C-alpha positions in Angstrom: 86.1 92.5 87.6 86.6 89.9 90.3 84.1 87.1 90.6 82.5 86.1 93.8 83.1 82.6 95.3 79.9 81.3 93.7 80.9 82.8 90.3 84.3 81.2 90.5 82.7 77.9 91.3 80.4 78.2 88.2 83.4 79.0 86.0 85.3 76.1 87.4 82.4 73.8 86.7 82.1 75.1 83.1 85.8 74.6 82.6 85.6 71.1 83.8 82.7 70.4 81.4 84.3 72.0 78.4 87.9 70.7 79.1 87.5 67.0 80.2 89.9 65.6 82.8 93.0 64.2 81.0 92.9 61.3 83.4 89.7 60.2 81.6 90.6 61.4 78.1 94.0 59.6 77.9 92.6 56.1 78.9 89.6 56.6 76.6 92.0 57.4 73.7 94.1 54.4 74.6 90.9 52.2 74.5 90.1 53.5 71.0 93.7 53.0 69.9 93.5 49.4 71.2 90.3 48.9 69.4 91.9 50.1 66.1 94.9 47.9 66.7 92.7 44.9 67.5 90.7 45.5 64.3 93.9 45.6 62.2 95.2 42.4 63.9 91.9 40.6 63.2 92.2 41.5 59.5 95.7 40.0 59.4 94.6 36.9 61.3 91.6 36.4 59.0 93.9 36.7 56.0 95.9 33.9 57.4 92.9 31.7 58.1 91.7 33.0 61.4 90.6 29.6 62.7 91.6 30.4 66.3 89.8 33.7 66.4 86.7 32.2 64.7 86.6 29.5 67.4 86.9 32.1 70.1 84.1 34.3 68.7 81.8 31.2 68.2 82.3 30.2 71.8 81.7 33.8 72.9 78.4 34.1 71.0 77.2 30.5 70.9 73.8 30.0 72.6 72.3 26.7 73.4 70.1 25.1 76.1 73.1 23.6 77.9 74.7 27.0 78.6 73.1 28.4 81.8 72.8 32.2 82.3 75.0 31.8 85.4 77.8 30.3 83.4 77.5 33.0 80.7 77.5 35.7 83.4 80.7 34.3 84.9 82.4 34.0 81.5 81.7 37.7 81.0 82.5 38.9 84.5 85.8 37.1 85.1 87.9 38.9 82.5 86.7 42.3 83.5 86.9 41.4 87.2 90.6 40.5 86.6 91.2 43.9 85.1 89.4 45.6 88.0 91.5 43.6 90.4 94.7 44.8 88.8 93.4 48.4 88.9 92.6 48.0 92.6 96.1 46.9 93.5 97.7 49.5 91.2 96.0 52.2 93.2 98.1 51.2 96.2 101.3 51.4 94.2 103.2 54.7 93.7 104.6 53.7 90.3 101.6 52.0 88.7 100.9 54.7 86.0 102.2 52.6 83.0 100.1 49.6 84.0 97.0 51.8 84.4 97.6 53.2 80.9 98.0 49.7 79.4 94.8 48.2 80.7 92.3 50.3 78.7 94.4 49.6 75.6 94.3 45.9 76.3 90.5 46.1 76.8 90.1 47.9 73.4 92.4 45.4 71.7 90.0 42.5 72.4 86.9 44.4 71.5 88.4 45.6 68.2 89.4 42.1 67.2 85.9 40.6 67.8 84.1 43.5 66.1 86.4 43.4 63.1 86.1 39.6 62.7 82.3 39.8 62.8 82.2 42.4 60.1 84.6 40.4 58.0 82.4 37.3 58.3 78.9 38.8 58.1 79.2 42.4 56.9 76.1 44.4 57.6 74.4 41.6 59.5 77.1 41.9 62.1 75.7 45.3 63.1 72.7 43.7 64.8 74.9 41.2 66.6 77.2 44.0 67.8 74.3 46.3 68.8 72.5 43.6 70.8 75.3 41.5 72.4 78.7 43.2 72.2 78.6 47.0 72.2 76.4 47.8 75.2 78.4 45.5 77.6 81.8 46.4 76.2 81.0 50.1 76.4 79.7 49.9 79.9 82.7 47.9 81.2 85.1 50.1 79.3 83.6 53.2 81.0 83.9 51.6 84.4 87.5 50.5 83.7 88.4 54.0 82.6 86.9 55.6 85.7 88.6 53.0 87.9 91.9 53.7 86.3 91.4 57.4 86.9 90.7 56.9 90.6 93.6 54.4 90.9 95.9 57.0 89.3 94.8 59.7 91.7 95.5 57.4 94.7 98.8 56.3 93.2 99.8 59.9 92.8 98.8 60.5 96.4 101.1 57.7 97.6 103.9 59.1 95.4 103.6 62.5 96.9 103.3 61.2 100.4 106.5 59.2 99.9 108.3 62.4 99.0 106.9 64.8 101.5 105.6 62.5 104.2 102.1 62.2 105.5 99.3 59.7 105.1 96.8 59.0 102.3 93.2 58.2 102.8 92.0 55.2 100.8 88.3 55.2 102.0 86.9 57.0 99.0 88.9 54.8 96.5 87.7 51.6 98.1 84.1 52.8 98.2 84.3 53.8 94.5 85.8 50.5 93.5 83.0 48.6 95.3 80.5 50.7 93.4 82.2 50.0 90.1 82.2 46.3 91.0 78.4 46.3 91.6 77.8 48.2 88.4 80.0 45.8 86.5 78.1 42.8 87.8 74.8 44.5 86.8 76.2 45.2 83.3 77.5 41.6 82.9 74.2 40.2 84.0 72.4 42.3 81.3 74.9 41.3 78.7 74.7 37.6 79.6 70.9 37.8 79.1 71.3 39.7 75.7 73.8 37.0 74.4 71.5 34.3 75.6 68.5 35.9 73.8 70.2 37.2 70.7 73.6 35.6 70.4 74.2 33.9 67.1 70.7 34.7 65.8 71.9 37.2 63.3 75.0 35.3 62.3 74.0 31.8 61.2 77.2 31.3 59.2 79.5 31.5 62.3 
């Protein structure tokens, strides 16, 4: 029995829901792989003393009256903004796929190292610190990065096909989506800056 146009649309929507887009699944898995690799790296660094990592985490979570929210916001925004800038330029490159796959892994690497180090230093008490200051912002920025990598990959593929067959590629949608991701990233960093200012270091007095 042949489906009508509406029926085929419903089936396609269900298929897209049940079978996620590999352009999202692959970067997400790479982010998780990076987090696992970062956690293992932090274990090795801690076994060797871990003074550099400990200093970095202390700076990241330290809260005092001299640290303004604007400064905290910029400290959080600039690393993610750099990654987003790389993604943006990769979208206009026909051979940028390896870079787009590496960026989520790199993002996960840093997150895994910080989380692993906190657990090593504070155990169960680190759960509160992660829940209030690290996980929401890291998850939000990771999702935005993965979506941006997907869109950049689609545009990059479009340029690659256009170079083979000729034609032009529209970049309007990509630029509009990147602007939206940037605004959402700024909002997420602002919220995370406030959460670190309010809760950072409170649950980990030994850091």
